[in-house]
Each structure stands twice: as structure tokens, then as C-alpha cells.
N, C-alpha and C positions, 0 to 999 in steps of 0.2 A: 655719467651716473647711470646705474642700473635701476630697475624698479624698486628694489629694496632700499637702496641708498636714497633714492628720490622720496620715497614714502617717509623714511626716517627724517630726512631734512625738513619735510613739510610738518611733521609732528614736532620737531624741535622749534620751528618757527611759531607753532601754536603755543608751545610751552613758554617761549620768550614773551609772546603776547599776553599770556596769562599772568606772568610775573609782573609785567608792566601795567596791565589794565585790569587785572582780576578777571573773574568769570562774569561775562556780560549777561543781561537778561535775554538777549538775542545774539546769536553767533554772527560774526562778520563774514562777509562773502568774498571769495577769491575765485576768479575764473581763469583756468589754465588752458592754453592752446598749444599747438605745435607738437614736437616730439614727446614732450612730457605727457601731454594729454593722450597721445597714442599709447605710450608705455603703460600709463596708469589704468587705461581701459582695455589692456591686452589686445590692441588692434594692430600691432606690428611685430615683425620677427626680429627687428633690430633690437639689440639688447641694451643699448645705452642712448643717452641724449647728452648734449653739451651743457644745456642750461634749462631753466624753467621759464617759459614765456608766460607772463602774466598779462592777460587781456584786460582784466578789471580787478581792483581791490578796493574795498571800502576805505574811505579817507582816514578813518580812525586808526587803521593799521598800516597804512602805506609807509609811514616813517619807520615802523618796526621792520617791515619786510624789506624796505629799501636798503637796509644795512647789509643784506646778504648779497655777495657778489655773483652768486649763481642765478639770481632772479633777474630776468630781462623785462623791464617795464616799457620798452620801446615798441609796444605792440598796438598802440592806438591807431596806427596807420591802417590796421586791418579792419577798422570799424566800417569802412565803406565797402569791404569785401565779404562781410558776413551777412547772411540773410537778416532782414529787418526784425523778424519775430523770433530770433534765436533763443531769447530768454525763456520762451515757452517750452523749449526742448532741452534745457540744461539738465545735465546728469550729475547728481551728487557723487563724488568720488568716495570709495569705501576706505576712508582714512579716519581712524579714531582720533577725535580732537575735542577740546573743551571750549575754545574761543573762536576758531575759524572753521567755516564749512568750505571745503574745496569743491569746485564744480568744473566740468568741462562741457563744451558744446556737444551736441549729438554727433554721431558718426557722419551724418549727412551734412551738418554744418561744417564739420572739420573738412569734409571732402570739398566743399565749396571753397574754403580758404586755400586748400592745397591746389585746386584747379586754377586759381588765379595766378599762382606762382609757377606751378608745373615744371619744377626742376627735377633732377634725378632722384633726390630723396623723396620728393612728393610723389613721383610716379611709383617708386618702390613701396611707399606706404599705401597708396591707393590700389595697388595691384596685388597686395599681399592677401593670401587666402583668408587669414584671420579677419582682415578688414572686410573683404568681400562677403564673408558669411554674415556679418552683422549689418551690412548696408541695406537699407530699404530704398530700392530703386524708385518706387512710386513717390516716396517723400522727396528724394533727391530731384526727380523730375519736376515736382511741384515747386521746390525752392528755386530751381533754375528758371522756370517758365512763368510763375505767378508774379504779376506786376507788384504785388504787395510784399514780396520777399527780397531777393537780391537786387532787383531793379530799384526798389524803394530805398535801399541803402546807398546807392551810388550818387555821387554829387553831380557829375556831368550828365547832360541829357543823353538818352540812350543812343540817338543817331550819331552823336559826336564822341561817344565813349569808346576809345580804342581798347582800353583794358577790358571792358565788358565784351567787346567783339572777340578778343583773343580768348577770354574765358569761355565764351560760348563755343568757339572752335575746339578748345581743349576738351570741353564736356562732350561734344559730339564724337571726338576721337576716343575718349574714355568709354563712353556708352557703347559705341560700335565694337570696341575690342573686348568688352567684358560683360555686357548684359546677357548675352546668350549663355555664358558659362555659369551664371548664378541664378538665372530664372528659367522656369520650365517653358 
């Protein structure tokens, strides 16, 4: 799916929700992560994504959204890989809707998720000039190092958390390779 198709699909889901539920007093929330979040925020040079990773959806609309085969609801596993206070930095996606408000985590929170996985697509996304232009290195440093952020989301204790150790190594490699290019 390209950005236009992705936006259209999310608007159609909103229309389906409106037909089934009517227009609510308060819009329902959906948080999108992964490639779709990068595309919708113009943070990638990749022109397409395979699916829409849904990190969170209000219970009232999960059933409606669950009928769409392009939506991936198997993203709960990322909850221990996202900074604890990510909700404070959510960004509303510019999609005209009546029932659903679509959000994505901040570029820095998305970077944290990608640094935990650090596969070729993740490296491609995080090293893309469009992404690097919007990345706030000071905020990313805080999310990585503040005990009330990523460490607060982790289940294992830090000394025994192999995934956290690998994440921190990935972050050091990432920072070393790119901080000088984007900061004076």
C-alpha cells in the first residue's frame, strides 16, 4: 500500500465505523506503528508498506477494524519496547475522519521500536534523510537513558535484560553513525 491507498483505507474503516456505530460524542483512538506510521508521517523514502500495524485500538471499534485483513493487531508485544510515557508524545495523523482519530508515536518513540528490532528495513528507515531531519536527538537520548522511559516499560530487570542490552548497543552504533550528520 502506498500513502494514498493507506489513507483511503483508514478513511473507509472510519466510514464503516460510522455506519455501524453512528457519530460518537468522542472519537475512538487508534495508534498505528511500523511502516504505515512512517509512510503517513512522511518519514521514509520507501513508497509502500505491506500492512497497517495497530498498536492500540479502542475496544468499541476493535471488532469493526478486525474484519480488515490488512490490519495487524499482533503488535502488543511491542508494549515493553516503547517508552513508558509515549502517550504524551502521540501525534494525530492528518486523516479526515468522523469516528476514529488515528495517531502514531513520535519519531523518537518510533526510533526506539526500530532500534529494538534493528533489521535491514529498520536501519533503512532510521537512516533515511527525511527521518533524520525530524529526529530530536536530545529527546531520543532522554528516552533511551531516563529510567522512567524505556527501562520503565521493560519486564526483566535491567541487569538480566538481554534485549535491552542489544537495544543499547544498537543505539550507540546508530548515534555514533548519524549524530554528527544531523547536529551542529
